[in-house]
Backbone as a ProteinNet text record, in pm:
[ID]
protein_1_A
[PRIMARY]
MLDRLRQFITDVVAPAGADQHVFAEDDYRLAAAALLIHVISLDGEPTAAEKRKLHALLTYRFDLDPARVDALIADAMRAEGEAVDLYRFTSVIMRSVNEEGRLRIIEMMWELVYADGHVSEFEDNVIWRAADLLGISARERVNLRQQVADGSLDSGTVN
[TERTIARY]
2093.1	2218.3	2184.2	2124	2056.5	1953.6	1888.5	1787.9	1849	1962.6	2025.7	2100.3	2152.6	2213.7	2117.9	2000.8	1900.9	1842.1	1821.9	1790.9	1899.6	2021.8	2134	2133.9	2108.4	2106.9	1990.8	1870.4	1745.3	1771.9	1837.7	1855.9	1959	2042.3	2139.1	2071.3	2002.4	1935.1	1820.7	1737.5	1628.4	1627.6	1688.3	1689.4	1563.2	1534.7	1420	1367.3	1247	1177.4	1205.7	1268	1304.8	1158.3	1060.3	946.7	848.3	867.2	768.8	780.9	675	670.2	595	626	555.9	434.9	428.9	325.5	245.8	120.3	39	29.3	5.8	3.2	-93.7	-206.6	-314.2	-310.4	-196.1	-178.4	-125.3	-197.7	-180.5	-44.6	14.6	153.3	240.3	227.7	312.8	318	192.1	171.9	233.3	202.4	263.9	416	464.3	629	671.1	607.3	659.8	662.3	552.7	557.2	659.7	688.2	814.5	946.6	952.9	1085.1	1107.1	986.5	1003.1	1057.1	987.6	1031.4	1174.1	1227.4	1363.8	1454.3	1419.5	1497.2	1513.7	1431.1	1418.1	1541	1609.8	1741	1871.7	1854.3	1969.6	1941.3	2072.7	2070.1	2022.3	1922.5	1899.2	2009.8	2006.6	2113.4	2086.9	2195.2	2179.5	2071.8	2058.8	1947	1810.1	1804.6	1673.4	1634.7	1740.3	1709.1	1662.2	1724.3	1699.9	1571.5	1538.5	1407.1	1285.1	1319.9	1218.1	1202.9	1303.9	1294.1	1201.8	1244.2	1180.8	1031.2	994.7	850.6	768.9	821.9	750.5	727.5	833	835.7	708.2	716.8	624.6	494.7	468.9	352.3	268.1	324.4	259.4	270.1	328.8	345.8	410.3	506.9	583.7	717	746.4	889.2	985.6	1123.2	1230.2	1248.3	1202.1	1228.6	1106.4	991	874.9	911.6	964.5	986.5	1081.7	1191.4	1294.1	1220.9	1131.4	1051.6	967.4	895.7	805.1	895.1	1015.4	1108.2	1146.8	1194.8	1232.5	1114.8	1000.7	880.3	834.2	860	831.9	920.6	1038.5	1163.1	1123.4	1088.4	1058.4	930.3	825	713.3	730.9	807.8	835	906.5	1007.9	1082.4	1013.8	890.5	815.1	699.3	677.9	569.4	585.6	486.5	515.9	442.8	368.3	301.4	266.8	230.9	181.6	54.4	-32.4	-162.6	-166.1	-70.9	-75.5	-83.1	-15.2	8.7	-109.8	-141.9	-243.3	-381.4	-405.5	-544.8	-563.7	-463.9	-469.9	-499.2	-424	-439.3	-581.7	-613.6	-763.5	-849.5	-859.9	-953.4	-940.5	-817.7	-797.9	-780	-752.6	-719.9	-817.8	-861.5	-952.8	-858.4	-928.6	-866.2	-756.8	-777.6	-671.4	-555.5	-578.3	-459.2	-379.2	-451.9	-398.8	-306.8	-370.5	-294.8	-161.1	-166.3	-49.8	61.5	5.1	110.3	173.2	106.3	154.1	242.4	213.6	314.6	447.8	427.1	549.5	632.7	585.4	653.1	722.9	662.1	719.4	858.2	831.2	918.4	1047.5	1039	1136.2	1214.1	1136.9	1197.9	1291.8	1238.5	1322.9	1419.4	1439.3	1532.2	1668.4	1675.8	1820.7	1853.9	1756.7	1754	1745.5	1704.4	1694	1567.9	1483.5	1363.6	1373.7	1392.7	1406.9	1278.8	1276.9	1160.1	1096.6	1171.4	1107.9	1032	1104.3	1048.5	898.3	896.4	789.6	672	714.5	615.2	558.1	639.4	589.7	487.2	518.1	420.2	294.7	309.7	188.7	107.8	163.4	92.6	20.4	93.1	44.4	-69.4	-40.3	-153.9	-287.1	-275.1	-383.5	-453.4	-364.1	-431.3	-497.7	-450.5	-501.5	-627.7	-658	-771.7	-736	-617.9	-568.6	-556.6	-612.3	-616.1	-486	-447.3	-334.7	-311.7	-422.3	-400.1	-365.5	-402.6	-376	-231.6	-188.4	-63.6	37.2	18.8	116.4	110.5	0.6	12.2	94.8	70.8	166.9	302.6	330.8	478.6	537.2	454.7	502.3	514.8	420	438.1	553.8	590	698.8	816.2	827.5	948.2	970.2	856.9	881.8	895.2	863	875.8	759.9	642.3	532	417.6	458.4	360.5	362.1	248.3	245.5	151.4	191.9	108	108.1	-2.4	-17.6	2	-53.9	-35	-128	-97.5	-188.7	-282.4	-423.2	-512.1	-613.9
4502.2	4461.5	4505.3	4616.8	4675.5	4565.8	4508.6	4420.4	4280.8	4252.8	4123.2	4149.7	4266.9	4299.3	4294	4362.7	4359.9	4219.8	4141.5	4005.7	3929.6	3944.4	3879.4	3922.1	4042	4095.5	4031.9	4026.8	3981.4	3834.3	3753.1	3621.9	3595.9	3688.7	3672.6	3688.4	3805.3	3853.1	3746.7	3710	3612.8	3521.1	3398.4	3307.5	3271.2	3214.9	3177.6	3069.4	3057.9	2968.3	2983	3078.1	3101.2	3116.9	3186.7	3229.4	3108.5	3010.7	2901.1	2794.9	2766.1	2670.6	2557.6	2435.5	2308.6	2290.1	2348.6	2311	2438.6	2463.7	2569.8	2616.8	2738	2790.2	2729.1	2678.5	2623.8	2460.7	2412.8	2270.2	2226.8	2132.3	2092.8	2030.8	1981.1	1907	2012.3	2130.2	2242.9	2311.8	2322.1	2369.7	2280.2	2153.1	2050.3	2050.7	2048.6	2040.7	2176	2270.3	2407.3	2386.4	2346.3	2320	2233.2	2137.3	2035.1	2113.7	2204.8	2263.7	2363.6	2428.5	2529.4	2446.3	2327.5	2258.7	2219.5	2171.4	2126.5	2239.5	2360.3	2478.3	2561	2519.8	2613.9	2596.8	2493.8	2476.5	2495.7	2569.2	2599.3	2523.1	2507.1	2441.3	2288.5	2238.3	2109.2	1997.5	1900.8	1805.2	1717.5	1637.8	1543.3	1430	1393.2	1289.4	1368.6	1482.7	1554.8	1567.1	1607.2	1619.5	1494	1389.4	1242.7	1205.4	1223.8	1189.1	1270.7	1396.6	1493.1	1435.2	1386.1	1340.2	1198.9	1124.2	992.7	1015.5	1106.3	1120.3	1174.1	1272.4	1337.1	1230.6	1151.3	1055	948.9	900.7	797.2	855.4	961.5	1012.6	1065.7	1126.9	1195.1	1116.1	991.6	922.1	994.8	1048.9	1135.4	1060.4	1081.2	1052.4	1144.4	1097.3	1185.8	1316.8	1332.4	1475.8	1556.1	1506.3	1589.5	1640.2	1530.7	1575.1	1676.9	1690.2	1784.8	1913.2	1910.3	2039.6	2099.1	1986.4	2024.1	2080.4	2042.5	2084.2	2230.1	2248.7	2392.7	2488.4	2447.1	2543.8	2566.7	2457.5	2472.9	2560.8	2544.4	2637.2	2787.8	2812.1	2933.9	2999.6	2914.7	2945	2968.2	2888.1	2915.3	3015.2	3048.1	3170.1	3315.1	3305.5	3411.8	3428.9	3330.7	3321.5	3401.2	3463.8	3545.2	3450.3	3355.1	3263.9	3131.9	3048.4	2910.7	2906.7	2998.7	3009.9	2992.2	3054.8	3043.9	2915.6	2824	2680.9	2595	2623.7	2525.7	2557.4	2683.7	2715.8	2650.9	2615	2542.6	2399.8	2352.5	2202.3	2190.1	2270.1	2259	2258.4	2332.3	2335.6	2206.5	2128.8	2021	1886.3	1869.4	1747.7	1704.9	1587	1536.9	1515.6	1483.8	1474.9	1368.4	1258	1156.2	1206	1279.2	1351.9	1444.9	1524.3	1623.1	1549.6	1452.5	1374.2	1330.2	1285.9	1218.8	1336.5	1462.9	1578.9	1600.8	1600.3	1619.3	1504.8	1383.6	1284.9	1295.3	1347.8	1365.8	1477.3	1564.1	1675	1611.1	1535.2	1457.7	1362	1295	1216.9	1298.8	1410.2	1490	1558.8	1584.1	1626.9	1521.8	1402.4	1300.8	1241.6	1286.1	1242.5	1270.1	1374.4	1415.8	1375.1	1300.9	1247.7	1348.3	1474.9	1577	1651.4	1676	1762.5	1882.6	2012.9	2137.7	2178.5	2272.9	2338.5	2422.1	2473.6	2554.9	2451.7	2335.7	2232.7	2185.7	2169.2	2122.5	2229.6	2341.7	2457.5	2494.1	2465.7	2485.3	2370.2	2259.1	2137.2	2160.4	2214.7	2236.6	2340.8	2456.7	2551.8	2515	2423.1	2363.6	2272.6	2192.8	2093.9	2177.1	2277.3	2354.6	2400.4	2477	2528.4	2427	2290.9	2205.8	2126.3	2176.6	2106.3	1963	1942.7	1823.1	1858.1	1766.5	1788.9	1761.7	1825.3	1798.3	1659.8	1585.7	1447.5	1368	1386.9	1338.8	1368.5	1503.5	1546.4	1466.2	1466.4	1392.2	1240.6	1186.2	1048.9	1014.8	1102.8	1090.4	1099	1199.5	1221.4	1103.5	1043.2	906.2	795.4	784.4	673.9	686.4	808	827.6	807.6	847.1	832.6	685.4	606	457.9	383	452.3	374.8	293.6	315	213.3	256.1	345.7	374.5	295.3	263.7	213.9	292.5	407.6	507.3	491.4	552.8	538.6	677.4	710.2	833.8	935.1	1077.7	1172.4	1189.4	1212	1242	1337.3
-4553.7	-4459	-4328.3	-4301.8	-4162.7	-4105.7	-4202.4	-4151.1	-4095.9	-4174.9	-4126.1	-3997.8	-3985	-3837.7	-3726	-3763.2	-3647.3	-3622.3	-3725.5	-3703.5	-3619.7	-3655	-3584.7	-3435.8	-3409.8	-3266.1	-3184.8	-3274.2	-3206.6	-3181	-3266.1	-3245	-3126.8	-3114.8	-2999.5	-2875.5	-2867.2	-2730	-2702.1	-2806.8	-2778.4	-2897.8	-2879.1	-2995.5	-3039.5	-3167	-3205.9	-3113.1	-3095	-3022.7	-2861.1	-2814.6	-2681.2	-2608.2	-2676.3	-2603.3	-2626.6	-2690.8	-2718	-2599.2	-2536.3	-2427.6	-2466.2	-2430.4	-2448.4	-2376.3	-2251.8	-2160.1	-2141	-2147	-2120.8	-1989.2	-1965.1	-1823.9	-1738.1	-1803.6	-1727.4	-1729.7	-1762.2	-1752.6	-1616.6	-1545.9	-1419.9	-1389.3	-1500.9	-1497.1	-1479.8	-1542.4	-1524.6	-1389.4	-1330.1	-1208.3	-1096.4	-1097.2	-1016	-1018.7	-1142.7	-1144.5	-1103	-1101.9	-1054.8	-907.8	-845.1	-700.6	-651.4	-720	-692.1	-699.1	-810.7	-820.4	-694.8	-664.1	-562.9	-432.1	-393.7	-284.1	-279.4	-395.3	-386.4	-398.5	-436.8	-437.4	-306.4	-204.2	-84.6	-8.7	-15.8	73.3	-15.5	-125.1	-217.7	-341.8	-411.9	-527.2	-507.1	-604.2	-597.2	-595.2	-517.7	-536.5	-657.6	-684.1	-806	-767.2	-632	-608.7	-624.7	-586.4	-597.9	-748.3	-837.9	-977.1	-1049.3	-1000.3	-1056.5	-999.4	-870.7	-823.3	-890.3	-929.1	-983.9	-1128	-1203.5	-1346.1	-1346.2	-1253.3	-1232.2	-1198.3	-1100.9	-1048.1	-1168.6	-1242.3	-1361.9	-1459.8	-1488	-1601.4	-1565.4	-1451.2	-1402.9	-1371.6	-1294.6	-1257.8	-1365.6	-1448.2	-1564.2	-1698.4	-1689.1	-1820.7	-1936	-1899.4	-2012.5	-2069.7	-2176.1	-2223.4	-2168.9	-2158.8	-2116.9	-2172.9	-2313.4	-2370	-2332.7	-2308.7	-2253.7	-2131.8	-2029	-1896.1	-1893.4	-1983.1	-1964.5	-2009.5	-2127.2	-2156.3	-2044	-1979.9	-1853.8	-1744.9	-1711.7	-1609.9	-1669.9	-1779.6	-1820.5	-1812.2	-1853.1	-1853.8	-1700	-1612.5	-1481	-1407	-1442.9	-1382.4	-1409.2	-1539.7	-1577	-1511	-1496.5	-1428.4	-1264.9	-1197.3	-1060.4	-1036.2	-1118.8	-1109.8	-1122.9	-1195.2	-1222.7	-1112.4	-1042.7	-941.3	-816.7	-764.8	-631.8	-521	-558.8	-433.5	-491.6	-401	-423	-489.1	-480.1	-527.7	-688.4	-744.9	-890.9	-949.5	-860.8	-914.9	-856.6	-724.3	-660.5	-711.4	-750.4	-817.6	-944.5	-1028.7	-1146.1	-1116.2	-1014.6	-969.9	-930.2	-838.3	-788.7	-891.8	-1001.9	-1110.9	-1195.8	-1197.6	-1292.6	-1231	-1116.8	-1064.6	-939.9	-948.4	-830.3	-699.9	-581.3	-468.3	-457.1	-509.5	-520.6	-596.7	-702.2	-775.1	-695.4	-613.5	-542.8	-418.6	-365.7	-265.1	-325.5	-459.9	-528.4	-537.3	-561.3	-573	-436.3	-343.9	-209	-186	-213.6	-187.8	-262.3	-387.8	-481.7	-403.5	-349.8	-282.5	-157.7	-83.1	30.2	-28.9	-152.8	-196.2	-237.8	-290.1	-326.6	-198.9	-92.8	17.5	74.8	86.4	145.3	60	-70.8	-178.2	-115.4	-54.8	-11.8	138.6	199.2	330	447.3	413.3	520.4	487.1	583.6	575.7	655.2	579.1	652.2	701.7	790.8	825.3	731.8	632.2	519.5	422.6	402.7	299	370	504.4	566.7	573.1	574.9	586.8	451.4	338.4	206.7	156.2	219	178	258.4	382.8	468	413.4	356.2	280	156.4	77.3	-63.7	-26.8	55.9	113.9	146.8	222.1	278.7	143.9	58.5	-67.9	-158.5	-149.1	-229.3	-164	-53.3	19.9	90.7	118.5	185.8	331.1	409.9	536.9	616.3	723.7	804.6	818.2	865.3	888.7	762.4	641.4	527.1	476.9	518.3	488.9	568.3	701.7	802.7	753.8	737.7	683.7	564.7	480.2	351.5	379.2	478.5	502.5	578	660.2	733.8	641.3	544.8	451.5	362.3	313	244.7	301.4	426.1	513	541.8	564.7	582	457.3	333.9	215.7	188.4	245.2	230.7	143	31.8	-52.8	-186.6	-245.5	-382.4	-459	-530.2	-576.4	-731	-791.4	-930.7	-981.6	-1105.7	-1182.6	-1127.3	-1158.3	-1111.3	-1226.3	-1181.8	-1284.7	-1223.3
[MASK]
+++++++++++++++++++++++++++++++++++++++++++++++++++++++++++++++++++++++++++++++++++++++++++++++++++++++++++++++++++++++++++++++++++++++++++++++++++++++++++++++

């Protein structure tokens, strides 16, 4: 009886499967999603438009079904909440993603920033720092920003 009580308390405090994550810590998709979540969380609670855009970007760019995107977002929110800096994520991306893919991640960041129609100096600064850590030049970063703002991009998936 005491064992059942302990199990009940354990299940209440930490439900079965709570520690299981779908995406590994070294998965570039997790790292990219965590960066995206960080960007939309800078100016407070993400708006409905930002959340929709995040879901759409992850679905399209990583070719995932909606359930996998939900799992990726949940894992990324946890990872982003535990992170102390951007390097945790950018280092994974640098090891796994080619230059074109890294450009797509910066582009995704700009798309999310523009989803609510307002770019804050904090958002701009985080993208600048992330781009620098990802080996993206200032010129490329600014060009991506302008293209996203103008709506003139036709991008593919990240790889």
